[in-house]
C-alpha positions as CSV (number, residue, x, y, z in Angstrom):
1,X,23.5,-21.2,-46.6
2,X,22.0,-17.8,-47.2
3,X,18.5,-19.4,-47.0
4,X,19.4,-20.9,-43.6
5,X,20.7,-17.5,-42.3
6,X,17.4,-15.8,-43.5
7,X,15.4,-18.5,-41.6
8,X,17.4,-18.1,-38.5
9,X,17.1,-14.3,-38.7
10,X,13.3,-14.6,-39.0
11,X,13.2,-17.0,-36.0
12,X,15.3,-14.6,-33.9
13,X,13.1,-11.6,-34.9
14,X,10.0,-13.6,-34.0
15,X,11.5,-14.5,-30.6
16,X,12.2,-10.9,-29.9
17,X,8.7,-9.9,-30.9
18,X,7.4,-12.5,-28.5
19,X,9.4,-11.0,-25.7
20,X,8.1,-7.5,-26.6
21,X,4.5,-8.8,-26.5
22,X,5.0,-10.3,-23.0
23,X,6.6,-7.1,-21.7
24,X,4.3,-4.9,-19.8
25,X,4.4,-1.4,-21.5
26,X,5.6,1.6,-19.7
27,X,2.5,3.2,-18.5
28,X,1.4,6.1,-16.3
29,X,-1.3,3.9,-14.9
30,X,1.3,1.7,-13.1
31,X,1.0,2.0,-9.3
32,X,2.2,-1.3,-7.9
33,X,5.9,-1.9,-8.5
34,X,8.7,-4.2,-7.7
35,X,11.3,-2.8,-5.3
36,X,14.3,-1.6,-7.4
37,X,17.5,-3.5,-6.5
38,X,19.3,-0.3,-5.6
39,X,16.8,0.3,-2.7
40,X,17.1,-3.3,-1.3
41,X,20.7,-2.9,0.0
42,X,20.5,-5.8,2.3
43,X,17.0,-4.8,3.6
44,X,15.0,-7.4,1.7
45,X,12.9,-8.4,4.8
46,X,11.5,-4.9,5.0
47,X,9.9,-5.3,1.5
48,X,8.6,-8.9,1.4
49,X,5.6,-10.4,3.2
50,X,6.1,-12.7,6.2
51,X,2.7,-14.4,6.3
52,X,0.2,-12.9,3.8
53,X,0.4,-12.7,0.0
54,X,-1.9,-10.0,-1.6
55,X,-1.9,-9.7,-5.3
56,X,0.3,-11.6,-7.8
57,X,3.9,-10.7,-7.0
58,X,4.3,-13.1,-3.9
59,X,1.5,-15.5,-4.7
60,X,2.4,-19.1,-3.9
61,X,5.9,-18.3,-2.6
62,X,5.7,-20.2,0.7
63,X,2.8,-18.2,2.0
64,X,0.0,-20.8,1.4
65,X,-1.0,-21.0,5.1
66,X,-3.2,-17.8,4.8
67,X,-4.9,-19.0,1.7
68,X,-7.3,-21.1,3.7
69,X,-8.0,-18.2,6.0
70,X,-8.9,-16.0,3.0
71,X,-11.4,-18.6,1.9
72,X,-12.8,-18.8,5.4
73,X,-13.3,-15.1,5.6
74,X,-15.0,-15.1,2.1
75,X,-17.3,-17.8,3.4
76,X,-18.2,-15.7,6.5
77,X,-19.0,-12.7,4.2
78,X,-21.2,-14.8,1.9
79,X,-23.1,-16.4,4.8
80,X,-24.3,-13.1,6.3
81,X,-27.8,-12.8,4.7
82,X,-26.6,-11.8,1.2
83,X,-28.5,-9.1,-0.7
84,X,-29.3,-9.7,-4.4
85,X,-26.0,-7.9,-5.3
86,X,-23.8,-9.5,-2.7
87,X,-23.5,-13.0,-4.2
88,X,-20.2,-14.4,-5.4
89,X,-21.3,-14.2,-9.0
90,X,-21.8,-10.5,-8.7
91,X,-18.3,-10.1,-7.2
92,X,-16.8,-12.0,-10.1
93,X,-18.8,-10.0,-12.8
94,X,-17.9,-6.7,-11.2
95,X,-14.2,-7.5,-10.9
96,X,-13.9,-9.1,-14.4
97,X,-15.3,-5.8,-15.8
98,X,-12.2,-4.0,-14.5
99,X,-9.7,-6.8,-15.1
100,X,-7.6,-5.0,-17.8
101,X,-7.4,-1.8,-15.8
102,X,-6.3,-3.8,-12.8
103,X,-3.6,-5.6,-14.8
104,X,-2.4,-2.2,-16.0
105,X,-1.8,-1.2,-12.3
106,X,1.0,-3.7,-12.0
107,X,4.4,-2.8,-13.4
108,X,5.1,-6.3,-14.6
109,X,3.2,-8.4,-17.1
110,X,1.0,-10.7,-15.0
111,X,1.2,-14.2,-16.4
112,X,-2.1,-15.4,-15.1
113,X,-5.2,-16.6,-17.0
114,X,-8.2,-14.4,-16.7
115,X,-10.1,-16.7,-14.3
116,X,-7.1,-17.1,-12.0
117,X,-6.4,-13.4,-11.9
118,X,-10.0,-12.4,-11.2
119,X,-10.3,-15.1,-8.5
120,X,-7.2,-13.8,-6.8
121,X,-8.6,-10.2,-6.8
122,X,-12.0,-11.3,-5.4
123,X,-10.6,-13.6,-2.7
124,X,-7.8,-11.2,-1.6
125,X,-10.1,-8.1,-1.8
126,X,-12.9,-9.8,0.3
127,X,-10.3,-10.9,2.9
128,X,-9.1,-7.4,3.3
129,X,-12.6,-5.9,3.8
130,X,-13.7,-8.7,6.1
131,X,-10.5,-8.3,8.2
132,X,-11.2,-4.6,8.6
133,X,-14.8,-5.1,9.5
134,X,-14.0,-7.8,12.1
135,X,-11.4,-5.6,13.7
136,X,-13.8,-2.8,14.1
137,X,-16.6,-5.1,15.3
138,X,-18.8,-4.3,12.3
139,X,-19.5,-8.0,11.8
140,X,-19.5,-11.1,14.1
141,X,-16.2,-12.6,15.2
142,X,-16.2,-16.4,15.6
143,X,-14.8,-17.9,18.8
144,X,-12.1,-19.8,16.8
145,X,-11.3,-16.9,14.4
146,X,-7.7,-17.6,13.4
147,X,-6.7,-13.9,13.1
148,X,-8.5,-11.6,15.4
149,X,-7.8,-13.5,18.6
150,X,-4.1,-13.7,18.0
151,X,-2.4,-10.4,19.2
152,X,0.8,-11.1,17.2
153,X,-1.1,-11.6,14.0
154,X,-2.2,-8.0,13.6
155,X,1.4,-6.6,13.7
156,X,2.4,-9.1,11.0
157,X,-0.5,-8.5,8.8
158,X,-0.1,-4.7,9.0
159,X,3.5,-5.2,7.9
160,X,2.4,-7.3,5.0
161,X,-0.5,-5.2,3.9
162,X,1.6,-2.1,3.6
163,X,4.3,-3.5,1.3
164,X,4.6,-1.9,-2.1
165,X,4.9,-5.3,-3.8
166,X,1.9,-6.7,-1.9
167,X,-1.0,-4.5,-3.0
168,X,-4.4,-4.7,-4.8
169,X,-5.7,-1.9,-6.8
170,X,-7.9,0.3,-4.4
171,X,-10.8,0.1,-6.9
172,X,-11.0,-3.6,-6.3
173,X,-11.3,-3.3,-2.5
174,X,-13.7,-0.3,-2.9
175,X,-15.9,-2.2,-5.4
176,X,-16.2,-5.3,-3.2
177,X,-16.8,-3.2,-0.1
178,X,-19.7,-1.3,-1.8
179,X,-21.2,-4.6,-3.0
180,X,-21.2,-6.0,0.5
181,X,-22.1,-2.9,2.4
182,X,-25.7,-4.0,3.0
183,X,-24.6,-7.5,4.1
184,X,-25.6,-7.2,7.8
185,X,-25.8,-9.8,10.5
186,X,-28.7,-8.2,12.3
187,X,-29.3,-5.0,14.0
188,X,-26.4,-5.5,16.4
189,X,-23.9,-5.2,13.5
190,X,-24.8,-2.1,11.4
191,X,-22.3,-1.7,8.6
192,X,-22.1,2.0,8.9
193,X,-18.4,2.8,8.8
194,X,-16.8,3.8,5.5
195,X,-13.9,1.9,3.9
196,X,-11.4,4.8,4.6
197,X,-12.4,5.0,8.3
198,X,-12.1,1.2,8.7
199,X,-8.7,1.3,7.0
200,X,-7.4,4.0,9.2
201,X,-8.7,2.2,12.3
202,X,-6.9,-1.0,11.4
203,X,-3.5,0.7,10.6
204,X,-3.7,3.2,13.5
205,X,-0.8,1.7,15.4
206,X,1.6,2.0,12.4
207,X,1.0,5.6,11.4
208,X,4.3,6.9,12.8
209,X,2.5,8.3,15.9
210,X,0.6,10.7,13.8
211,X,-3.2,11.3,13.7
212,X,-3.9,10.8,10.0
213,X,-7.2,12.0,8.6
214,X,-9.3,10.7,5.7
215,X,-8.5,12.7,2.6
216,X,-11.8,12.4,0.7
217,X,-10.8,14.4,-2.3
218,X,-7.8,12.3,-3.3
219,X,-8.0,9.3,-5.6
220,X,-6.3,6.4,-3.9
221,X,-4.4,3.7,-5.8
222,X,-3.9,1.0,-3.1
223,X,-3.7,0.7,0.7
224,X,-0.1,1.9,0.9
225,X,-1.0,5.0,-1.2
226,X,-4.1,5.6,1.0
227,X,-2.0,5.6,4.2
228,X,0.6,7.9,2.5
229,X,-2.2,10.4,1.5
230,X,-3.7,10.2,5.0
231,X,-0.4,11.0,6.7
232,X,0.4,13.9,4.3
233,X,-3.1,15.5,4.8
234,X,-3.4,18.6,2.7
235,X,0.1,18.2,1.3
236,X,-1.0,15.1,-0.6
237,X,-2.9,17.3,-3.1
238,X,-0.1,19.8,-3.6
239,X,1.7,19.0,-6.8
240,X,3.7,22.2,-7.3
241,X,6.3,23.7,-5.0
242,X,8.8,26.5,-5.4
243,X,12.1,25.2,-6.6
244,X,15.3,26.7,-5.2
245,X,19.0,25.7,-4.9
246,X,19.5,23.1,-2.3
247,X,22.5,22.7,0.0
248,X,23.1,20.2,2.8
249,X,21.6,21.0,6.2
250,X,23.9,21.0,9.2
251,X,23.3,18.4,11.9
252,X,21.0,19.1,14.8
253,X,24.0,19.3,17.1
254,X,25.8,21.9,15.0
255,X,22.6,23.9,14.5
256,X,22.1,23.9,18.3
257,X,25.7,25.2,18.8
258,X,24.9,27.9,16.3
259,X,22.0,29.1,18.4
260,X,19.1,27.3,16.8
261,X,16.3,26.2,19.2
262,X,14.3,23.1,18.5
263,X,10.6,22.8,19.3
264,X,7.9,20.2,18.6
265,X,5.6,21.2,15.8
266,X,2.0,20.2,15.4
267,X,1.5,16.5,15.6
268,X,-1.1,16.3,12.8
269,X,1.1,17.8,10.1
270,X,4.3,15.8,9.7
271,X,5.7,17.8,6.7
272,X,5.2,21.2,8.3
273,X,8.9,21.8,9.4
274,X,9.2,25.5,10.2
275,X,12.3,27.6,10.7
276,X,11.6,31.1,11.9
277,X,13.5,33.5,14.2
278,X,16.2,30.9,15.0
279,X,13.5,28.4,16.1
280,X,13.0,25.1,14.2
281,X,9.7,23.4,14.8
282,X,9.5,19.7,13.8
283,X,6.4,17.6,14.2
284,X,7.2,14.5,16.4
285,X,6.9,11.1,14.8
286,X,7.5,7.6,16.2
287,X,9.5,5.0,14.3
288,X,8.8,1.7,16.0
289,X,7.3,-1.7,15.1
290,X,6.4,-1.5,11.4
291,X,7.4,2.2,11.2
292,X,10.6,1.7,9.3
293,X,9.0,-0.7,6.9
294,X,6.2,1.7,6.2
295,X,8.6,4.6,5.7
296,X,10.8,2.6,3.3
297,X,7.9,1.3,1.2
298,X,6.4,4.7,0.8
299,X,9.8,6.1,-0.3
300,X,10.2,3.1,-2.7
301,X,6.7,3.9,-4.1
302,X,7.6,7.5,-4.7
303,X,10.8,6.6,-6.4
304,X,8.9,4.3,-8.8
305,X,5.9,6.4,-9.4
306,X,6.2,8.1,-12.9
307,X,4.2,11.1,-11.9
308,X,4.3,12.9,-8.6
309,X,6.5,14.7,-6.1
310,X,8.5,12.6,-3.7
311,X,7.3,14.3,-0.5
312,X,8.3,11.5,1.9
313,X,11.7,11.1,0.2
314,X,12.3,14.8,0.7
315,X,11.3,14.6,4.3
316,X,13.6,11.6,4.9
317,X,16.5,13.6,3.3
318,X,15.9,16.5,5.8
319,X,15.9,14.1,8.7
320,X,19.0,12.3,7.4
321,X,20.9,15.6,7.4
322,X,19.7,16.7,10.8
323,X,20.4,13.3,12.5
324,X,24.0,12.3,12.0
325,X,24.7,10.7,15.4
326,X,23.1,9.7,18.7
327,X,23.5,13.2,20.1
328,X,21.3,14.6,17.3
């Protein structure tokens, strides 16, 4: 009987060890997270893709329609007079060389074989850069292109590409972009625009009415992180702020009754809320279309990120205090 118990204990211990091995370790390198249940609160649609799966989290979950489009875009990219370094084998070699680092970017253990994981990174990454180039007329657009010629498609893709759970490591997109930068289609299509500029152009309509700028000194982790940094401008690099006791802010209506005057602040600096001499200046933003989804996904990213200051979250708390009703 004792021998049986010892055997059972060993089997149980082995089972637990197996679970520990499969568990992705807590790591400061994580940058792509699952949305915590506490943030969902009945808003699941804001956090999940409608059409396009990027990365492993939503792969194969009823979003197979766009997989054929991804392969078509990859074919278009490869057909454009490839240079010696722009063949598919070079893409695979380059991405496989960073495979483990890319796996570490995801909060969860990714249960995919090496070939499957690398293929996903290559196909998804090439789709993103080909999409951005087509949108900015950097490469030819086919008459029957299934994406560019459909006006509704861009709004849907913007929503999907800026979801926290639907990201690729920025280094993958950047690597593939650099490998294909010389892949021209003739003098009429010079590939001169940088990846950050192309990215901002594509997402222009979903940047809260702001005029984001490329922050060339900041290391981006994925598309959502890039847009966040671009919106924050110089604030993205500030990691230390003075700490003071915080108390709730009265609503805008109550502040106005107390004599506070509200004015529009500078449009290009959304965090620069200034209160001086009874005047509060708040930069205007537009929350429409994909605006709420972008806002919530950035906040979710800040709440999951192990290192960093939750600037968007703090901004949202200020607005939540100021705006209590329609009159505010």
